[in-house]
SERO-4910 file (N, C-alpha, C, O; in steps of 0.05 Angstrom, whole numbers):
BEGIN
 pado doro    nc1    nc2    nc3   cac1   cac2   cac3    cc1    cc2    cc3    oc1    oc2    oc3
  Met    A  -1956  -3985   2953  -1941  -3977   2930  -1944  -3998   2908  -1945  -4022   2914
  Thr    A  -1944  -3989   2884  -1947  -4006   2861  -1919  -4015   2851  -1903  -3998   2844
  Lys    A  -1914  -4040   2851  -1889  -4051   2841  -1892  -4055   2810  -1912  -4064   2801
  Thr    A  -1871  -4047   2796  -1870  -4050   2767  -1845  -4067   2761  -1823  -4061   2769
  Ile    A  -1849  -4089   2746  -1827  -4106   2737  -1818  -4096   2709  -1835  -4095   2691
  Met    A  -1793  -4090   2707  -1782  -4081   2681  -1783  -4103   2661  -1776  -4126   2667
  Thr    A  -1790  -4096   2636  -1793  -4116   2615  -1771  -4114   2593  -1771  -4130   2575
  Ser    A  -1754  -4094   2596  -1732  -4091   2577  -1709  -4076   2589  -1712  -4065   2611
  Gly    A  -1687  -4075   2575  -1664  -4059   2584  -1646  -4073   2604  -1650  -4097   2609
  Glu    A  -1627  -4059   2614  -1607  -4070   2632  -1620  -4083   2657  -1610  -4102   2667
  Phe    A  -1642  -4071   2666  -1655  -4081   2691  -1680  -4097   2685  -1699  -4098   2701
  Glu    A  -1680  -4111   2662  -1703  -4128   2655  -1706  -4150   2677  -1686  -4162   2685
  Gly    A  -1730  -4153   2687  -1736  -4172   2708  -1734  -4160   2736  -1742  -4173   2756
  Trp    A  -1722  -4137   2739  -1719  -4123   2764  -1745  -4108   2770  -1761  -4102   2751
  Thr    A  -1750  -4101   2795  -1774  -4087   2803  -1767  -4058   2811  -1745  -4052   2821
  Thr    A  -1786  -4040   2806  -1783  -4012   2815  -1810  -4003   2825  -1831  -4016   2820
  Trp    A  -1811  -3981   2839  -1835  -3969   2848  -1839  -3943   2832  -1829  -3922   2840
  Glu    A  -1852  -3945   2809  -1856  -3922   2792  -1873  -3900   2804  -1871  -3877   2796
  Asp    A  -1890  -3907   2824  -1907  -3887   2836  -1892  -3871   2858  -1905  -3856   2873
  Glu    A  -1866  -3875   2861  -1849  -3859   2879  -1834  -3839   2861  -1812  -3845   2852
  Pro    A  -1846  -3815   2856  -1834  -3797   2836  -1806  -3788   2843  -1789  -3785   2824
  Phe    A  -1799  -3783   2868  -1772  -3774   2874  -1752  -3796   2869  -1732  -3792   2855
  Glu    A  -1757  -3820   2879  -1738  -3842   2876  -1736  -3852   2848  -1715  -3861   2839
  His    A  -1759  -3852   2833  -1759  -3863   2806  -1750  -3842   2786  -1733  -3848   2769
  Asp    A  -1763  -3819   2786  -1758  -3799   2765  -1735  -3780   2771  -1720  -3773   2753
  Thr    A  -1733  -3771   2795  -1713  -3750   2802  -1686  -3761   2810  -1666  -3756   2797
  Ala    A  -1685  -3777   2831  -1660  -3787   2841  -1651  -3812   2827  -1627  -3817   2824
  Gly    A  -1670  -3829   2818  -1664  -3854   2805  -1662  -3853   2775  -1652  -3834   2764
  Pro    A  -1673  -3873   2762  -1689  -3895   2774  -1672  -3916   2788  -1650  -3922   2779
  Phe    A  -1683  -3927   2810  -1671  -3948   2825  -1687  -3973   2822  -1711  -3972   2817
  Tyr    A  -1674  -3996   2825  -1687  -4022   2820  -1680  -4042   2843  -1660  -4038   2857
  Phe    A  -1696  -4063   2845  -1689  -4085   2865  -1699  -4111   2855  -1717  -4113   2838
  Arg    A  -1688  -4132   2866  -1697  -4160   2861  -1685  -4177   2883  -1670  -4168   2900
  Val    A  -1693  -4202   2882  -1682  -4222   2900  -1667  -4243   2882  -1679  -4254   2864
  Asp    A  -1642  -4247   2888  -1627  -4267   2873  -1617  -4289   2892  -1627  -4291   2914
  Glu    A  -1598  -4305   2883  -1589  -4328   2900  -1576  -4319   2926  -1574  -4335   2944
  Lys    A  -1567  -4294   2927  -1554  -4284   2951  -1573  -4269   2969  -1566  -4261   2991
  Gly    A  -1598  -4264   2960  -1618  -4249   2975  -1626  -4224   2961  -1621  -4221   2937
  Pro    A  -1638  -4205   2975  -1647  -4180   2963  -1623  -4162   2955  -1603  -4161   2969
  Val    A  -1627  -4149   2932  -1606  -4130   2922  -1620  -4107   2908  -1641  -4111   2895
  Ala    A  -1610  -4083   2912  -1619  -4059   2898  -1596  -4049   2880  -1573  -4054   2887
  Ala    A  -1603  -4036   2858  -1582  -4027   2840  -1591  -4003   2823  -1615  -3998   2820
  Phe    A  -1572  -3989   2813  -1577  -3968   2792  -1552  -3963   2777  -1530  -3969   2786
  Arg    A  -1555  -3951   2753  -1532  -3943   2737  -1528  -3913   2740  -1547  -3898   2736
  Val    A  -1504  -3905   2747  -1498  -3877   2752  -1499  -3861   2726  -1485  -3868   2707
  Ala    A  -1515  -3840   2726  -1517  -3822   2703  -1505  -3795   2710  -1498  -3790   2733
  His    A  -1502  -3778   2690  -1491  -3751   2695  -1506  -3736   2716  -1494  -3721   2732
  Lys    A  -1533  -3739   2717  -1549  -3724   2736  -1543  -3732   2765  -1551  -3718   2784
  His    A  -1529  -3754   2770  -1522  -3764   2797  -1496  -3753   2807  -1489  -3757   2830
  Met    A  -1481  -3738   2790  -1454  -3730   2797  -1453  -3703   2812  -1471  -3687   2810
  Asn    A  -1431  -3699   2827  -1426  -3673   2839  -1403  -3660   2823  -1392  -3671   2805
  Ala    A  -1396  -3635   2831  -1375  -3620   2817  -1348  -3633   2820  -1330  -3627   2804
  Gly    A  -1344  -3650   2840  -1319  -3663   2844  -1314  -3688   2827  -1293  -3700   2828
  Gly    A  -1334  -3695   2810  -1331  -3717   2792  -1339  -3744   2803  -1333  -3765   2791
  Val    A  -1352  -3745   2826  -1362  -3770   2837  -1392  -3767   2843  -1402  -3745   2843
  Val    A  -1405  -3789   2849  -1434  -3789   2855  -1439  -3771   2880  -1425  -3773   2900
  His    A  -1458  -3754   2877  -1466  -3736   2899  -1475  -3752   2923  -1489  -3772   2921
  Gly    A  -1466  -3743   2947  -1474  -3757   2972  -1504  -3758   2976  -1514  -3778   2986
  Gly    A  -1519  -3738   2967  -1548  -3738   2969  -1560  -3760   2952  -1580  -3772   2960
  Cys    A  -1548  -3765   2929  -1558  -3787   2912  -1553  -3814   2926  -1570  -3831   2926
  Leu    A  -1529  -3817   2937  -1523  -3842   2951  -1541  -3847   2975  -1550  -3869   2980
  Met    A  -1547  -3825   2989  -1566  -3828   3012  -1594  -3834   3003  -1608  -3849   3016
  Ser    A  -1602  -3822   2980  -1629  -3829   2969  -1630  -3858   2961  -1650  -3872   2966
  Phe    A  -1609  -3868   2948  -1607  -3896   2940  -1607  -3914   2965  -1619  -3935   2966
  Gly    A  -1592  -3905   2986  -1591  -3920   3011  -1619  -3922   3024  -1626  -3943   3034
  Asp    A  -1634  -3900   3023  -1661  -3900   3034  -1679  -3919   3018  -1694  -3935   3030
  Phe    A  -1678  -3918   2991  -1692  -3936   2974  -1685  -3965   2981  -1702  -3983   2983
  Ser    A  -1659  -3969   2986  -1649  -3996   2991  -1659  -4007   3018  -1663  -4031   3021
  Leu    A  -1664  -3989   3038  -1676  -3998   3063  -1702  -4013   3057  -1707  -4035   3068
  Phe    A  -1718  -4002   3040  -1744  -4014   3033  -1741  -4038   3015  -1756  -4057   3018
  Ala    A  -1722  -4038   2997  -1717  -4061   2980  -1707  -4085   2997  -1717  -4107   2993
  Leu    A  -1688  -4080   3015  -1677  -4101   3031  -1698  -4110   3052  -1698  -4134   3059
  Gly    A  -1714  -4092   3062  -1734  -4099   3083  -1762  -4104   3072  -1781  -4105   3087
  His    A  -1764  -4107   3046  -1791  -4110   3033  -1807  -4133   3045  -1831  -4130   3051
  Glu    A  -1794  -4156   3048  -1809  -4179   3060  -1817  -4174   3089  -1839  -4181   3096
  Ala    A  -1801  -4160   3104  -1807  -4154   3132  -1831  -4135   3134  -1845  -4135   3154
  Met    A  -1836  -4119   3113  -1858  -4100   3114  -1885  -4113   3109  -1906  -4102   3114
  Glu    A  -1884  -4138   3099  -1909  -4154   3094  -1930  -4138   3079  -1954  -4140   3085
  Gly    A  -1921  -4123   3058  -1939  -4109   3041  -1950  -4083   3052  -1965  -4069   3039
  Ala    A  -1942  -4075   3077  -1951  -4051   3089  -1935  -4027   3078  -1913  -4029   3069
  Tyr    A  -1948  -4003   3080  -1935  -3978   3073  -1916  -3971   3096  -1923  -3976   3119
  Gly    A  -1893  -3959   3090  -1874  -3952   3112  -1861  -3926   3107  -1861  -3915   3084
  Val    A  -1850  -3915   3128  -1835  -3890   3127  -1808  -3894   3141  -1807  -3909   3160
  Thr    A  -1788  -3879   3132  -1762  -3880   3146  -1763  -3862   3170  -1771  -3839   3168
  Val    A  -1756  -3873   3193  -1756  -3857   3218  -1728  -3851   3227  -1723  -3833   3244
  Ala    A  -1708  -3865   3217  -1680  -3860   3223  -1663  -3870   3200  -1669  -3890   3187
  Phe    A  -1641  -3855   3194  -1623  -3863   3172  -1595  -3854   3179  -1592  -3831   3187
  Asn    A  -1576  -3872   3177  -1548  -3865   3182  -1531  -3874   3158  -1537  -3894   3146
  Ala    A  -1510  -3859   3152  -1493  -3866   3129  -1465  -3857   3134  -1460  -3837   3147
  Glu    A  -1446  -3873   3124  -1418  -3866   3124  -1408  -3870   3095  -1411  -3891   3083
  Phe    A  -1396  -3848   3084  -1385  -3849   3057  -1357  -3861   3059  -1340  -3853   3075
  Ile    A  -1352  -3880   3041  -1326  -3895   3042  -1309  -3889   3018  -1285  -3886   3020
  Ser    A  -1322  -3888   2994  -1307  -3885   2969  -1325  -3871   2948  -1349  -3874   2950
  Gly    A  -1313  -3857   2929  -1328  -3844   2908  -1336  -3864   2887  -1323  -3884   2882
  Ala    A  -1359  -3858   2873  -1368  -3875   2851  -1369  -3857   2826  -1374  -3833   2828
  Leu    A  -1364  -3869   2803  -1360  -3854   2778  -1384  -3857   2759  -1400  -3876   2761
  Glu    A  -1387  -3837   2742  -1408  -3838   2722  -1406  -3863   2705  -1384  -3871   2697
  Gly    A  -1428  -3875   2699  -1429  -3900   2683  -1427  -3925   2700  -1433  -3947   2690
  Glu    A  -1419  -3923   2725  -1415  -3946   2742  -1442  -3957   2752  -1461  -3941   2756
  Arg    A  -1444  -3982   2755  -1468  -3995   2767  -1463  -3999   2797  -1443  -4011   2804
  Leu    A  -1481  -3988   2813  -1478  -3991   2842  -1500  -4011   2852  -1522  -4011   2842
  Glu    A  -1492  -4027   2872  -1511  -4046   2884  -1510  -4043   2914  -1490  -4037   2926
  Ala    A  -1533  -4049   2926  -1536  -4049   2955  -1546  -4076   2964  -1565  -4087   2953
  Arg    A  -1532  -4087   2984  -1541  -4112   2997  -1540  -4107   3027  -1526  -4090   3037
  Gly    A  -1555  -4123   3041  -1555  -4120   3070  -1573  -4140   3084  -1580  -4161   3073
  Asp    A  -1580  -4133   3109  -1595  -4151   3126  -1617  -4136   3141  -1614  -4112   3148
  Val    A  -1638  -4150   3147  -1658  -4141   3166  -1648  -4150   3193  -1647  -4175   3198
  Leu    A  -1640  -4132   3210  -1629  -4139   3236  -1651  -4148   3256  -1647  -4166   3272
  Arg    A  -1674  -4135   3254  -1696  -4142   3271  -1722  -4132   3259  -1723  -4109   3249
  Lys    A  -1742  -4149   3259  -1769  -4141   3250  -1788  -4143   3274  -1792  -4164   3285
  Gly    A  -1798  -4120   3282  -1817  -4119   3304  -1846  -4115   3293  -1851  -4119   3269
  Gly    A  -1864  -4109   3311  -1891  -4104   3303  -1895  -4081   3284  -1909  -4084   3264
  Ser    A  -1882  -4059   3290  -1885  -4036   3272  -1858  -4025   3262  -1857  -4008   3244
  Leu    A  -1836  -4034   3274  -1809  -4024   3266  -1792  -4046   3255  -1792  -4069   3265
  Ser    A  -1777  -4040   3234  -1757  -4058   3223  -1730  -4044   3222  -1729  -4020   3214
  Phe    A  -1709  -4057   3230  -1682  -4046   3232  -1665  -4060   3210  -1663  -4084   3210
  Ile    A  -1653  -4044   3193  -1640  -4054   3169  -1613  -4041   3166  -1609  -4018   3173
  Arg    A  -1593  -4057   3156  -1567  -4045   3150  -1558  -4056   3123  -1567  -4077   3114
  Gly    A  -1540  -4040   3110  -1531  -4049   3084  -1506  -4034   3076  -1496  -4017   3090
  Ile    A  -1496  -4042   3053  -1472  -4030   3041  -1476  -4027   3011  -1485  -4045   2998
  Ile    A  -1470  -4004   3001  -1470  -3999   2972  -1442  -4004   2962  -1422  -3994   2973
  Ser    A  -1440  -4019   2941  -1414  -4027   2929  -1413  -4020   2900  -1433  -4019   2886
  Gly    A  -1388  -4015   2890  -1384  -4010   2862  -1382  -4037   2847  -1382  -4058   2859
  Glu    A  -1380  -4035   2821  -1378  -4059   2804  -1354  -4076   2811  -1354  -4100   2808
  Asp    A  -1333  -4063   2821  -1309  -4078   2828  -1310  -4089   2856  -1290  -4101   2866
  Gly    A  -1333  -4086   2869  -1336  -4097   2896  -1327  -4078   2919  -1331  -4084   2942
  Arg    A  -1315  -4055   2911  -1305  -4037   2932  -1329  -4023   2946  -1349  -4016   2933
  Pro    A  -1328  -4020   2973  -1350  -4007   2987  -1350  -3977   2981  -1330  -3964   2980
  Val    A  -1374  -3967   2976  -1378  -3939   2970  -1392  -3925   2994  -1383  -3903   3001
  Met    A  -1412  -3937   3006  -1426  -3925   3028  -1438  -3947   3046  -1451  -3965   3036
  Asn    A  -1434  -3944   3072  -1447  -3961   3092  -1472  -3946   3102  -1471  -3922   3105
  Phe    A  -1494  -3960   3106  -1518  -3947   3116  -1534  -3965   3134  -1532  -3990   3133
  Ser    A  -1551  -3953   3151  -1570  -3967   3167  -1594  -3949   3172  -1592  -3925   3170
  Gly    A  -1616  -3962   3178  -1640  -3946   3183  -1662  -3961   3196  -1661  -3986   3199
  Thr    A  -1683  -3947   3203  -1707  -3958   3215  -1731  -3950   3199  -1735  -3926   3193
  Ile    A  -1748  -3970   3193  -1773  -3965   3178  -1796  -3970   3197  -1796  -3990   3212
  Lys    A  -1816  -3952   3196  -1840  -3956   3212  -1863  -3962   3193  -1867  -3948   3173
  Lys    A  -1878  -3983   3199  -1902  -3990   3184  -1923  -3969   3190  -1926  -3961   3213
  Arg    A  -1937  -3961   3170  -1959  -3941   3173  -1983  -3950   3157  -1981  -3964   3137
  Lys    A  -2006  -3941   3166  -2030  -3945   3150  -2030  -3924   3128  -2024  -3900   3134
  Gln    A  -2036  -3932   3104  -2036  -3913   3082  -2061  -3896   3083  -2083  -3908   3085
  Ser    A  -2058  -3870   3082  -2082  -3853   3083  -2093  -3845   3056  -2113  -3831   3054
***
């Protein structure tokens, strides 16, 4: 995947994968970087992310959680292409339009072809929005 570093806007200096059309164009755009606390993924909630109940749609949060697996586990992937083979999520709190959401977490184990990752998506005020975990499998790109 081709990484693109943003050169302007709110996420200047952050990285995205523009060649991922669903995560970048449809569900996102989502971004990631490494700061003093470690890897972090983020996005700004837009109207397209909302459900009829006035909070971010669960499918959007799960898409961001899946993106975050790869952002948090990027180093463990060692530049290899990967696919999600398992994903779990628990919704904790609603998020509102205009809010910036961030995901942080840990690589629990990096094996030869599988990486196990967990994280939490939080609102700007630090409240937990969604807990997630998943498994990524390294694959040869065809």
